[in-house]
C-alpha positions as protocol buffer text, in pm:
chain_id: "A"
residue {
  index: 1
  type: UNK
  ca { x: 2178 y: 585 z: -876 }
}
residue {
  index: 2
  type: UNK
  ca { x: 2231 y: 879 z: -646 }
}
residue {
  index: 3
  type: UNK
  ca { x: 1945 y: 1035 z: -438 }
}
residue {
  index: 4
  type: UNK
  ca { x: 1709 y: 741 z: -454 }
}
residue {
  index: 5
  type: UNK
  ca { x: 1560 y: 560 z: -174 }
}
residue {
  index: 6
  type: UNK
  ca { x: 1787 y: 254 z: -75 }
}
residue {
  index: 7
  type: UNK
  ca { x: 1651 y: 100 z: 239 }
}
residue {
  index: 8
  type: UNK
  ca { x: 1369 y: 138 z: 489 }
}
residue {
  index: 9
  type: UNK
  ca { x: 1320 y: 74 z: 858 }
}
residue {
  index: 10
  type: UNK
  ca { x: 1008 y: -24 z: 1022 }
}
residue {
  index: 11
  type: UNK
  ca { x: 995 y: 28 z: 1407 }
}
residue {
  index: 12
  type: UNK
  ca { x: 829 y: -237 z: 1620 }
}
residue {
  index: 13
  type: UNK
  ca { x: 746 y: -276 z: 1981 }
}
residue {
  index: 14
  type: UNK
  ca { x: 714 y: -655 z: 1923 }
}
residue {
  index: 15
  type: UNK
  ca { x: 962 y: -728 z: 1638 }
}
residue {
  index: 16
  type: UNK
  ca { x: 849 y: -1103 z: 1607 }
}
residue {
  index: 17
  type: UNK
  ca { x: 471 y: -993 z: 1566 }
}
residue {
  index: 18
  type: UNK
  ca { x: 554 y: -762 z: 1283 }
}
residue {
  index: 19
  type: UNK
  ca { x: 792 y: -1019 z: 1137 }
}
residue {
  index: 20
  type: UNK
  ca { x: 497 y: -1271 z: 1114 }
}
residue {
  index: 21
  type: UNK
  ca { x: 255 y: -979 z: 986 }
}
residue {
  index: 22
  type: UNK
  ca { x: 488 y: -865 z: 700 }
}
residue {
  index: 23
  type: UNK
  ca { x: 614 y: -1216 z: 594 }
}
residue {
  index: 24
  type: UNK
  ca { x: 251 y: -1331 z: 612 }
}
residue {
  index: 25
  type: UNK
  ca { x: 123 y: -1039 z: 416 }
}
residue {
  index: 26
  type: UNK
  ca { x: 376 y: -978 z: 148 }
}
residue {
  index: 27
  type: UNK
  ca { x: 581 y: -1299 z: 160 }
}
residue {
  index: 28
  type: UNK
  ca { x: 889 y: -1095 z: 269 }
}
residue {
  index: 29
  type: UNK
  ca { x: 1175 y: -1307 z: 409 }
}
residue {
  index: 30
  type: UNK
  ca { x: 1285 y: -1147 z: 755 }
}
residue {
  index: 31
  type: UNK
  ca { x: 1575 y: -1273 z: 958 }
}
residue {
  index: 32
  type: UNK
  ca { x: 1772 y: -1160 z: 1254 }
}
residue {
  index: 33
  type: UNK
  ca { x: 2088 y: -948 z: 1160 }
}
residue {
  index: 34
  type: UNK
  ca { x: 2399 y: -1113 z: 1283 }
}
residue {
  index: 35
  type: UNK
  ca { x: 2526 y: -951 z: 1618 }
}
residue {
  index: 36
  type: UNK
  ca { x: 2230 y: -693 z: 1642 }
}
residue {
  index: 37
  type: UNK
  ca { x: 1946 y: -819 z: 1900 }
}
residue {
  index: 38
  type: UNK
  ca { x: 1704 y: -516 z: 1809 }
}
residue {
  index: 39
  type: UNK
  ca { x: 1728 y: -539 z: 1415 }
}
residue {
  index: 40
  type: UNK
  ca { x: 1607 y: -793 z: 1153 }
}
residue {
  index: 41
  type: UNK
  ca { x: 1677 y: -754 z: 772 }
}
residue {
  index: 42
  type: UNK
  ca { x: 1394 y: -771 z: 543 }
}
residue {
  index: 43
  type: UNK
  ca { x: 1452 y: -910 z: 185 }
}
residue {
  index: 44
  type: UNK
  ca { x: 1140 y: -736 z: 27 }
}
residue {
  index: 45
  type: UNK
  ca { x: 1267 y: -746 z: -344 }
}
residue {
  index: 46
  type: UNK
  ca { x: 1442 y: -959 z: -577 }
}
residue {
  index: 47
  type: UNK
  ca { x: 1816 y: -840 z: -619 }
}
residue {
  index: 48
  type: UNK
  ca { x: 1811 y: -537 z: -826 }
}
residue {
  index: 49
  type: UNK
  ca { x: 1441 y: -487 z: -853 }
}
residue {
  index: 50
  type: UNK
  ca { x: 1358 y: -280 z: -553 }
}
residue {
  index: 51
  type: UNK
  ca { x: 1454 y: -185 z: -205 }
}
residue {
  index: 52
  type: UNK
  ca { x: 1490 y: -385 z: 92 }
}
residue {
  index: 53
  type: UNK
  ca { x: 1487 y: -286 z: 468 }
}
residue {
  index: 54
  type: UNK
  ca { x: 1476 y: -383 z: 826 }
}
residue {
  index: 55
  type: UNK
  ca { x: 1259 y: -422 z: 1137 }
}
residue {
  index: 56
  type: UNK
  ca { x: 1390 y: -242 z: 1429 }
}
residue {
  index: 57
  type: UNK
  ca { x: 1326 y: -188 z: 1795 }
}
residue {
  index: 58
  type: UNK
  ca { x: 1088 y: 110 z: 1845 }
}
residue {
  index: 59
  type: UNK
  ca { x: 1307 y: 366 z: 2042 }
}
residue {
  index: 60
  type: UNK
  ca { x: 1022 y: 625 z: 2111 }
}
residue {
  index: 61
  type: UNK
  ca { x: 644 y: 622 z: 2103 }
}
residue {
  index: 62
  type: UNK
  ca { x: 647 y: 851 z: 1793 }
}
residue {
  index: 63
  type: UNK
  ca { x: 938 y: 645 z: 1627 }
}
residue {
  index: 64
  type: UNK
  ca { x: 801 y: 616 z: 1274 }
}
residue {
  index: 65
  type: UNK
  ca { x: 908 y: 458 z: 951 }
}
residue {
  index: 66
  type: UNK
  ca { x: 1219 y: 587 z: 782 }
}
residue {
  index: 67
  type: UNK
  ca { x: 1332 y: 583 z: 429 }
}
residue {
  index: 68
  type: UNK
  ca { x: 1713 y: 620 z: 349 }
}
residue {
  index: 69
  type: UNK
  ca { x: 1825 y: 814 z: 51 }
}
residue {
  index: 70
  type: UNK
  ca { x: 2140 y: 735 z: -117 }
}
residue {
  index: 71
  type: UNK
  ca { x: 2385 y: 1034 z: -113 }
}
residue {
  index: 72
  type: UNK
  ca { x: 2758 y: 1092 z: -242 }
}
residue {
  index: 73
  type: UNK
  ca { x: 2849 y: 1226 z: 120 }
}
residue {
  index: 74
  type: UNK
  ca { x: 2658 y: 1189 z: 448 }
}
residue {
  index: 75
  type: UNK
  ca { x: 2857 y: 1507 z: 591 }
}
residue {
  index: 76
  type: UNK
  ca { x: 2777 y: 1707 z: 293 }
}
residue {
  index: 77
  type: UNK
  ca { x: 2402 y: 1637 z: 291 }
}
residue {
  index: 78
  type: UNK
  ca { x: 2370 y: 1671 z: 659 }
}
residue {
  index: 79
  type: UNK
  ca { x: 2489 y: 2024 z: 621 }
}
residue {
  index: 80
  type: UNK
  ca { x: 2248 y: 2080 z: 338 }
}
residue {
  index: 81
  type: UNK
  ca { x: 1951 y: 1945 z: 572 }
}
residue {
  index: 82
  type: UNK
  ca { x: 2084 y: 2229 z: 820 }
}
residue {
  index: 83
  type: UNK
  ca { x: 2098 y: 2498 z: 557 }
}
residue {
  index: 84
  type: UNK
  ca { x: 1762 y: 2429 z: 408 }
}
residue {
  index: 85
  type: UNK
  ca { x: 1583 y: 2435 z: 766 }
}
residue {
  index: 86
  type: UNK
  ca { x: 1584 y: 2087 z: 888 }
}
residue {
  index: 87
  type: UNK
  ca { x: 1785 y: 1924 z: 1169 }
}
residue {
  index: 88
  type: UNK
  ca { x: 2032 y: 1656 z: 1199 }
}
residue {
  index: 89
  type: UNK
  ca { x: 1902 y: 1418 z: 1479 }
}
residue {
  index: 90
  type: UNK
  ca { x: 2170 y: 1144 z: 1459 }
}
residue {
  index: 91
  type: UNK
  ca { x: 2513 y: 1263 z: 1310 }
}
residue {
  index: 92
  type: UNK
  ca { x: 2717 y: 1072 z: 1063 }
}
residue {
  index: 93
  type: UNK
  ca { x: 2759 y: 708 z: 1193 }
}
residue {
  index: 94
  type: UNK
  ca { x: 2942 y: 420 z: 1050 }
}
residue {
  index: 95
  type: UNK
  ca { x: 2791 y: 85 z: 995 }
}
residue {
  index: 96
  type: UNK
  ca { x: 3113 y: -133 z: 977 }
}
residue {
  index: 97
  type: UNK
  ca { x: 3208 y: -254 z: 642 }
}
residue {
  index: 98
  type: UNK
  ca { x: 2892 y: -111 z: 492 }
}
residue {
  index: 99
  type: UNK
  ca { x: 2874 y: 262 z: 503 }
}
residue {
  index: 100
  type: UNK
  ca { x: 2765 y: 564 z: 693 }
}
residue {
  index: 101
  type: UNK
  ca { x: 2419 y: 710 z: 780 }
}
residue {
  index: 102
  type: UNK
  ca { x: 2272 y: 1018 z: 942 }
}
residue {
  index: 103
  type: UNK
  ca { x: 1912 y: 1057 z: 1056 }
}
residue {
  index: 104
  type: UNK
  ca { x: 1737 y: 1406 z: 993 }
}
residue {
  index: 105
  type: UNK
  ca { x: 1409 y: 1586 z: 1014 }
}
residue {
  index: 106
  type: UNK
  ca { x: 1279 y: 1827 z: 743 }
}
residue {
  index: 107
  type: UNK
  ca { x: 1152 y: 2138 z: 842 }
}
residue {
  index: 108
  type: UNK
  ca { x: 801 y: 2000 z: 929 }
}
residue {
  index: 109
  type: UNK
  ca { x: 948 y: 1716 z: 1138 }
}
residue {
  index: 110
  type: UNK
  ca { x: 930 y: 1412 z: 904 }
}
residue {
  index: 111
  type: UNK
  ca { x: 1219 y: 1186 z: 921 }
}
residue {
  index: 112
  type: UNK
  ca { x: 1466 y: 1120 z: 646 }
}
residue {
  index: 113
  type: UNK
  ca { x: 1794 y: 899 z: 654 }
}
residue {
  index: 114
  type: UNK
  ca { x: 2094 y: 959 z: 459 }
}
residue {
  index: 115
  type: UNK
  ca { x: 2316 y: 675 z: 327 }
}
residue {
  index: 116
  type: UNK
  ca { x: 2648 y: 649 z: 154 }
}
residue {
  index: 117
  type: UNK
  ca { x: 2815 y: 305 z: 75 }
}
residue {
  index: 118
  type: UNK
  ca { x: 3159 y: 275 z: 216 }
}
residue {
  index: 119
  type: UNK
  ca { x: 3308 y: -83 z: 247 }
}
residue {
  index: 120
  type: UNK
  ca { x: 3568 y: 62 z: 460 }
}
residue {
  index: 121
  type: UNK
  ca { x: 3340 y: 235 z: 714 }
}
residue {
  index: 122
  type: UNK
  ca { x: 3470 y: 142 z: 1056 }
}
């Protein structure tokens, strides 16, 4: 389904502390992402019943939770962000064999992620 939230990321200074917190609180299964020291995958919902996400290393003191919205084209929607008064903070970036994303902020500075599946992303 296009234009729905498909992924979330929770920034953490101490990823193991938040892993223990969220797995203890909600029973989420959280495990290291292969080859990524600063990223842990969160399995928060049964397949097809909700969204899953990740814990990631906090990049700045103001790094906040980011929701990613599924779009047909990251490049086209990044352009729409600009046209509507927002900003693109991280341009279209490939996640190999998974898809592309961009990080944006709306006109009031709230983060929003764009995501497009693409198994050929490199």
